[in-house]
C-alpha positions as CSV (number, residue, x, y, z in Angstrom):
1,M,95.4,114.3,122.7
2,L,94.5,111.9,120.0
3,H,95.6,108.9,122.0
4,T,93.6,110.2,125.0
5,L,90.2,110.1,122.3
6,Y,91.2,106.8,120.7
7,R,91.8,104.9,124.3
8,G,88.5,106.4,125.2
9,L,86.7,105.0,121.9
10,T,88.4,101.7,122.0
11,T,87.7,100.9,125.8
12,I,83.5,100.9,124.9
13,A,84.5,99.3,121.5
14,G,84.6,95.9,122.9
15,P,80.9,94.8,122.0
16,A,81.6,95.8,118.1
17,V,85.2,94.4,118.4
18,R,83.4,91.1,119.3
19,L,81.1,91.3,116.7
20,Y,83.2,92.0,113.9
21,L,85.4,89.0,115.2
22,D,82.4,86.8,114.8
23,R,81.6,87.8,111.5
24,R,85.2,86.9,110.7
25,R,85.3,83.7,112.5
26,A,82.0,82.5,110.1
27,V,84.1,82.8,107.1
28,G,87.0,81.2,108.4
29,K,89.1,83.9,108.6
30,E,89.0,83.8,112.8
31,D,90.5,80.5,115.3
32,S,87.6,79.2,116.8
33,A,89.7,77.5,119.3
34,R,91.7,80.5,119.9
35,Q,89.7,83.6,119.8
36,A,90.2,84.3,123.6
37,E,93.7,84.9,122.5
38,R,92.4,87.5,120.5
39,F,91.6,89.3,124.1
40,G,94.5,89.2,125.4
41,V,93.6,85.4,127.2
42,A,96.5,83.0,127.0
43,S,96.3,80.0,126.5
44,R,99.3,78.3,128.1
45,P,101.8,79.8,131.0
46,R,104.1,81.8,130.8
47,P,107.6,80.1,130.3
48,D,110.1,81.0,133.2
49,G,113.4,83.0,132.0
50,R,113.6,85.8,129.6
51,L,111.0,86.3,126.7
52,L,111.3,87.9,124.0
53,W,107.7,89.1,122.1
54,I,108.2,89.4,118.4
55,H,104.9,90.8,116.7
56,A,104.7,90.3,112.5
57,A,101.3,91.6,110.9
58,S,100.9,88.1,108.5
59,V,102.7,85.9,106.5
60,G,105.0,87.6,104.9
61,E,106.3,89.4,107.8
62,A,106.6,86.5,110.1
63,N,108.8,84.6,107.5
64,S,111.0,87.6,107.6
65,V,112.3,87.0,110.7
66,L,112.7,83.3,111.0
67,V,115.9,83.7,110.5
68,L,116.2,85.8,113.4
69,I,114.5,83.8,115.5
70,D,116.8,81.1,114.5
71,R,120.3,83.2,115.5
72,L,118.9,85.1,118.9
73,L,117.8,81.2,120.2
74,A,120.7,79.3,119.1
75,Q,123.1,82.6,120.9
76,D,121.2,82.3,124.0
77,H,119.7,79.2,125.4
78,D,117.9,80.5,128.0
79,L,115.8,82.8,126.0
80,T,111.9,81.6,124.6
81,V,110.5,83.7,121.8
82,L,106.8,84.7,121.9
83,M,105.4,85.4,118.3
84,T,102.2,86.7,117.6
85,T,100.5,87.5,114.3
86,G,97.0,88.0,113.2
87,T,95.6,85.7,110.8
88,V,94.9,82.2,110.2
89,T,97.1,81.7,107.3
90,S,100.3,82.9,109.4
91,A,99.2,80.9,112.4
92,E,98.7,77.9,110.5
93,L,102.4,78.7,108.5
94,M,103.9,79.2,112.5
95,A,102.6,75.8,113.7
96,R,105.0,74.1,111.1
97,R,108.4,76.4,111.0
98,L,108.7,78.1,114.9
99,P,111.5,76.2,115.8
100,A,111.6,75.0,119.3
101,R,111.5,77.3,122.2
102,A,109.5,79.8,120.2
103,I,105.5,80.0,120.9
104,H,103.3,81.4,119.0
105,H,99.9,83.5,119.9
106,Y,97.6,85.4,118.3
107,V,97.7,89.2,118.6
108,P,95.8,90.9,120.9
109,V,93.0,93.3,119.5
110,D,93.5,96.7,120.3
111,L,91.6,97.3,123.1
112,P,93.1,98.2,126.8
113,G,91.6,95.9,128.5
114,A,92.8,92.8,126.5
115,V,96.4,95.0,125.8
116,D,96.4,94.5,129.4
117,R,96.0,91.2,130.1
118,F,97.9,90.4,127.3
119,L,101.1,91.9,128.5
120,D,100.2,91.1,132.3
121,H,100.6,87.2,131.6
122,W,103.6,87.4,129.0
123,R,105.8,90.1,131.0
124,P,108.6,90.5,127.7
125,D,111.4,91.1,128.4
126,A,111.8,93.1,124.9
127,V,109.6,93.6,121.9
128,L,110.6,93.3,118.3
129,W,108.2,95.0,115.8
130,T,107.8,94.2,112.3
131,E,107.1,96.2,109.2
132,S,104.4,99.1,109.5
133,E,101.5,97.7,111.9
134,I,100.8,100.3,114.3
135,W,98.5,99.7,117.2
136,P,98.8,102.4,119.8
137,N,97.1,101.0,122.7
138,L,99.7,97.9,121.9
139,L,102.5,100.8,122.1
140,A,101.5,102.5,125.2
141,G,101.4,99.6,127.2
142,I,105.2,98.1,125.9
143,R,106.0,102.4,127.0
144,A,104.1,101.8,130.3
145,R,105.7,99.6,131.3
146,A,109.3,100.7,130.0
147,I,109.8,97.8,128.1
148,P,113.2,97.8,125.5
149,A,111.6,97.4,122.2
150,A,112.8,98.3,118.6
151,L,110.8,98.5,115.3
152,I,112.2,96.4,112.4
153,N,112.2,95.7,108.6
154,A,110.4,99.0,109.1
155,R,108.4,100.8,106.0
156,M,107.1,103.9,105.8
157,S,105.5,105.0,102.4
158,E,104.7,108.2,100.9
159,R,101.3,107.8,101.5
160,S,101.2,106.5,105.0
161,F,103.9,109.1,105.7
162,R,101.5,111.9,104.4
163,R,98.7,110.6,106.6
164,W,101.0,110.5,109.9
165,R,102.4,113.9,109.6
166,N,99.2,115.5,109.6
167,A,99.6,114.3,113.8
168,P,103.2,114.4,113.9
169,G,102.5,114.8,117.4
170,F,100.8,111.3,117.9
171,A,102.9,109.4,115.4
172,G,106.4,110.8,117.4
173,A,104.7,109.7,120.3
174,L,103.8,106.4,119.2
175,L,107.1,105.9,117.3
176,S,108.9,107.0,120.5
177,T,107.8,103.5,122.2
178,F,111.1,101.8,119.8
179,R,114.6,102.7,120.7
180,V,115.7,101.2,117.5
181,T,114.3,101.9,114.2
182,L,115.5,99.6,111.6
183,A,114.3,101.0,108.1
184,Q,114.0,98.3,105.0
185,T,115.4,101.3,103.1
186,A,117.4,105.0,103.2
187,G,113.6,106.6,102.0
188,D,111.9,104.4,105.2
189,A,114.4,106.0,107.1
190,D,114.3,109.5,106.5
191,R,110.4,109.4,106.8
192,L,110.5,107.7,109.9
193,R,113.4,109.9,111.3
194,R,110.9,113.2,110.1
195,L,108.3,111.6,111.9
196,G,110.5,111.7,115.2
197,A,111.2,108.1,115.4
198,P,114.2,107.5,117.5
199,G,117.5,105.3,116.6
200,V,116.8,105.1,112.8
201,A,118.9,103.2,110.7
202,S,118.8,101.5,107.1
203,V,119.9,97.9,107.4
204,G,117.7,96.7,104.3
205,N,115.3,94.1,104.0
206,L,115.3,90.8,106.2
207,K,113.4,89.1,103.2
208,F,116.6,88.8,101.5
209,S,118.4,86.7,104.6
210,A,115.2,85.0,105.1
211,E,115.2,80.7,103.7
212,P,113.0,80.3,101.4
213,P,109.9,78.3,102.1
214,P,110.5,74.4,102.0
215,A,109.1,71.6,100.4
216,A,108.8,68.1,101.7
217,S,110.6,65.0,99.7
218,A,108.2,62.9,99.6
219,P,105.4,65.4,97.8
220,M,108.5,66.8,95.6
221,A,109.1,63.4,94.4
222,A,105.7,62.5,93.3
223,L,104.9,65.6,91.8
224,S,107.7,65.8,89.5
225,A,106.8,62.1,88.4
226,A,103.3,63.3,87.9
227,L,104.9,66.2,85.4
228,D,107.2,63.7,83.9
229,G,109.1,67.0,82.2
230,R,106.0,68.9,80.8
231,P,106.9,72.9,80.2
232,L,105.3,74.7,83.2
233,W,104.8,78.2,84.8
234,L,103.3,79.0,87.6
235,L,101.0,82.2,89.4
236,A,102.2,82.6,92.6
237,S,100.1,84.0,95.2
238,S,97.3,84.9,93.1
239,H,94.3,87.1,94.0
240,P,90.9,87.5,92.2
241,G,90.7,89.1,88.8
242,E,94.2,87.7,87.8
243,D,93.1,84.1,87.2
244,D,91.6,85.0,84.2
245,I,94.9,86.1,83.5
246,A,96.7,82.8,83.6
247,A,93.9,81.4,81.6
248,E,94.8,83.6,78.7
249,V,98.2,83.1,78.8
250,H,97.2,79.5,78.6
251,R,95.5,79.4,75.7
252,A,98.0,82.1,73.9
253,L,100.9,79.8,74.6
254,S,98.9,76.1,74.0
255,P,99.1,76.2,70.1
256,A,103.3,76.3,70.4
257,L,103.5,74.2,73.8
258,P,100.7,71.8,73.6
259,D,101.7,70.1,77.0
260,L,101.8,73.1,79.1
261,L,100.9,73.7,82.4
262,T,99.3,76.3,84.2
263,V,99.9,76.2,87.8
264,V,97.8,78.7,90.1
265,V,98.5,78.7,93.5
266,P,96.0,81.2,95.0
267,R,96.7,83.7,98.0
268,H,94.1,82.2,99.5
269,A,93.3,78.6,99.7
270,H,89.3,78.9,99.7
271,R,89.0,80.1,96.4
272,G,90.4,76.8,94.5
273,E,86.7,75.3,93.6
274,A,86.1,79.1,92.0
275,I,89.0,79.1,90.5
276,A,88.8,75.9,89.2
277,A,85.5,76.2,87.7
278,L,86.5,79.6,86.0
279,M,89.0,77.6,84.3
280,E,87.0,74.9,82.8
281,G,84.7,77.5,81.6
282,Q,87.1,78.8,79.4
283,G,87.7,75.3,78.3
284,L,90.6,74.5,80.2
285,R,90.5,71.4,82.0
286,A,91.8,72.4,85.7
287,V,92.5,69.5,88.7
288,R,92.8,70.3,92.3
289,R,95.5,70.1,94.8
290,A,92.9,69.9,97.4
291,D,91.1,67.1,95.8
292,G,94.1,64.8,96.4
293,G,94.6,65.0,92.8
294,L,98.2,65.4,91.3
295,P,97.9,67.0,86.9
296,G,97.6,64.1,84.5
297,P,98.4,64.3,80.6
298,Q,95.3,65.9,79.5
299,D,95.1,68.2,82.0
300,S,95.6,71.9,81.3
301,V,95.9,73.8,84.7
302,Y,96.9,72.8,88.6
303,V,94.8,74.9,91.1
304,A,96.9,74.3,93.8
305,D,94.6,75.3,96.7
306,T,96.6,74.0,99.7
307,M,98.3,75.6,102.0
308,G,102.1,76.2,103.0
309,E,103.2,74.0,99.6
310,L,104.5,76.9,97.7
311,G,107.8,76.6,98.1
312,L,106.9,73.0,96.1
313,F,105.9,74.7,93.2
314,Y,108.8,76.9,93.2
315,R,111.3,74.1,92.9
316,A,109.0,72.9,90.2
317,A,108.6,75.7,87.8
318,P,111.1,77.3,85.6
319,V,109.3,80.6,85.4
320,V,106.9,82.3,88.2
321,C,104.6,85.0,88.3
322,M,103.8,87.1,91.6
323,G,100.8,87.7,92.3
324,G,99.0,90.6,93.4
325,S,101.0,92.6,91.0
326,F,98.2,93.0,87.9
327,V,95.8,93.8,90.6
328,P,96.4,97.4,93.7
329,H,97.2,94.8,95.9
330,G,101.1,95.4,96.0
331,G,102.2,92.6,95.1
332,Q,103.9,89.4,96.5
333,N,107.7,88.6,97.9
334,P,109.6,88.1,95.0
335,V,113.0,87.1,96.7
336,E,111.6,83.4,97.8
337,P,111.4,82.3,94.1
338,A,114.8,84.6,93.3
339,L,116.4,82.2,95.6
340,L,115.1,79.1,94.7
341,G,116.5,79.8,91.1
342,C,113.1,81.0,88.9
343,A,112.8,83.6,86.7
344,V,110.4,86.1,88.1
345,L,107.9,88.0,86.2
346,Y,105.5,90.5,87.7
347,G,102.7,93.1,86.4
348,P,102.9,96.8,87.5
349,H,101.5,96.4,91.0
350,M,104.3,95.8,93.3
351,F,104.0,98.9,95.4
352,N,104.6,96.9,98.3
353,F,108.2,95.7,97.3
354,G,109.3,98.5,95.3
355,E,112.7,98.7,96.8
356,I,113.5,94.7,96.2
357,T,112.0,94.7,92.3
358,H,114.2,98.1,92.2
359,M,117.3,96.6,93.0
360,L,116.3,92.9,90.9
361,E,115.8,94.8,87.5
362,A,118.7,96.9,88.0
363,A,120.9,93.9,88.0
364,G,118.7,92.0,84.7
365,G,116.9,89.1,87.8
366,S,113.7,90.1,87.3
367,L,111.2,91.0,84.4
368,P,108.4,93.3,85.1
369,V,105.7,93.2,82.7
370,A,102.5,95.6,82.0
371,D,100.0,93.5,81.0
372,A,98.4,89.9,80.1
373,G,99.6,90.6,76.4
374,A,103.3,91.1,77.4
375,L,102.9,88.3,80.2
376,V,102.0,86.1,77.1
377,T,105.3,87.4,75.2
378,A,107.4,87.2,78.2
379,T,106.5,83.9,79.3
380,R,106.7,82.2,76.1
381,R,110.3,83.6,75.5
382,L,111.6,82.6,79.1
383,L,110.1,79.1,78.5
384,T,111.3,78.7,75.2
385,D,114.7,80.7,75.6
386,E,116.8,78.6,78.1
387,R,119.8,81.4,77.8
388,A,117.6,84.2,78.7
389,R,115.9,82.6,81.7
390,A,119.4,81.7,82.7
391,R,120.6,85.9,82.5
392,I,117.4,86.6,85.0
393,V,118.1,83.8,87.4
394,A,121.8,84.8,87.5
395,G,120.8,88.4,87.9
396,A,118.4,87.8,90.5
397,A,121.5,85.5,92.4
398,R,124.2,88.6,92.4
399,V,121.2,90.2,94.4
400,T,120.6,88.0,96.4
401,D,123.6,86.8,97.0
402,D,124.6,90.7,98.2
403,N,122.0,90.8,100.3
404,R,122.1,87.7,102.4
405,R,124.2,89.1,105.5
406,I,121.6,91.8,106.3
407,V,120.4,89.7,109.7
408,D,124.0,90.3,110.7
409,R,123.6,94.0,110.6
410,A,120.4,94.0,111.8
411,L,121.4,91.9,115.0
412,D,124.1,94.3,115.6
413,A,122.1,97.1,115.4
414,L,119.6,95.7,118.1
415,A,122.1,95.2,120.5
416,P,121.0,97.8,122.4
417,V,117.9,97.0,122.8
418,L,118.4,92.8,123.2
419,G,121.5,93.8,125.6
420,A,119.0,96.2,127.9
421,A,117.4,93.4,128.5
422,G,119.7,90.7,129.1
423,I,119.3,89.1,125.8
424,R,122.3,88.2,123.9
425,S,122.4,89.6,120.1
426,A,125.9,88.1,118.8
427,A,127.9,84.6,119.8
């Protein structure tokens, strides 16, 4: 009933969706050159042989499945992976990081015509769908074509569970698309099972198996030379409302650490100019990486407003604070800096990474702080007390080392779905 209503509404929603995407394109949130892909029009032919379609909503989800893609392509030399995402940022990342025999395509909008064009062109042999993004027409198209499918790295928060529980038949029908459901945590598994998901198992979070973001050697050498041993801390993937906090921390610490450098990597690079202006307005000399600059001795703040260089700054910074955690966004992935030996801090809003932060904190591998004042205290301590910093790094290493083999458990659990499509999932 609900899906019939949804399909009817989306059948007539084409003009409104086009207007919405046009507005997003005008502010740089859609790819003008590839917008036809959003309506299911492929920009290249389907390759011969078996095709595995993997969908990940955005950057974090896409990063988490790269290690899975590498393993599957290594084990099945006749396989091609079609990777879909929905954001320009994730497409730019995939252009740099996808291996050979992996193709990126924008996910089609959930209009019946777009879905049919996409599925009829690509004809995937199997589908892996990540985390929690549910599109009813896409899932119905997968079911109608009887394509083996699995939901991987699945999340179902208490809030989402309460919402879906109001329409249990609809939720159950959508989740029945998947033969296997691999949840991040036992709690996620329980909630998904109660909504009717089949084949539910809790195997852990694939983010622990992902490779940390890379850094090219030449930019790393240039940055190291410019830093010249200066103490620095990093606010990674900052959101509006958090850059002021970075300025507050810098002003509080600079009397004791006069050569301190604060590095701010905004979650969205287009905010770089505004962040630099904010810092200058607070009396802090700022330089932007997007302008080609490197921090000089007189610069207080380095605004790293370029794409795909977070790995560079994780390698440079001994202390990292996760953005999105001092505003109710839900935080950013703390596993990446932990894998690179950073001491990780974050604010009170890490609800998108609740299980990960619980594991890190239980091992002494991260430091939660309540507000800007507590961040000042914690950052000062970690910059000046090498032993305290080393204890946090060691605790995080225990957690990441213990969970690196999650990808192996996931591949084992996916064998029925991949095997049904003739795809090898084990060496």
